[in-house]
N, C-alpha and C positions, 0 to 999 in steps of 0.2 A: 528875661532869661531865655525864653524860647528863641528869640532872635539871635542871641549869642550862640545857642546850640546849633541853629540852622547854619551859622557861619563859622562853625568849628574848622580851623585850618590845619589841625594835626590830630593824630590818633590820641595823643595825650590830653589835648584840650577837649576833644570829644568825650573822653572818659571823665574828666573833671566836671564838665558842664552837664553830663548825664547825672552825676551825683547831685548837682544843684537842682535838676528837674525833679529827681526822686524826693527831694526834700521840700518841694513847693507845698505850701499849705493852701494856696488858692489855685484852683484849676478852672480856667475860663473856657467858655465855648469856643471852639476852634483850635485850641492848643493841640488836641490829639491829631488832627489832620496835618498840622504844621510839623509836629514831631515825627510823624510817620513818613511824611514826604521828605524831611531832612534826612532821615535814616535810609531812605531809598535813593535819594539823589546826590547826597554828599559823600564821596568816597572815603573821606576821612572819618566819617561816622560809620558807614556801612562796613568798612574794613577794620575798624578798631576792635580789638579782641574783647568779646563779651558785650559790646555796646548794643548791637541789634537785638540780642536776647533780653537785655535790660529794658530796651524800648518796649518790646512786646509785653514784658512783665508789668511795666509802668502802665501801659495802656489798659491792660486787663484789670489792674488794680483800680484804675480810675473809672472802670465800668464801660470801657470803649470796646467795640467789636473789633476783633483782630483776626485777620486771615492767617490761619496757621502756616500756610505755605510761603508767607511773605519773607521769612528769614531762613528758609532752608536752602541749602545749596542744590542747584539743579544738576542732577546726575542722570 
């Protein structure tokens, strides 16, 4: 599922796959880094309305360290 999320090709697909990530019952070591990098590097994920915030919330829920500035707009 993480691989599918990383390769999301549209905003809609990114939102759908984000929902699947939120429903995962098994969270393996390394998932957090991959999800965070996908949210930073894939424009379909980073620009999908609400998805970057959902990534941050998911990582916090999973006990991962999240840099608060990661998903704030640079002004």
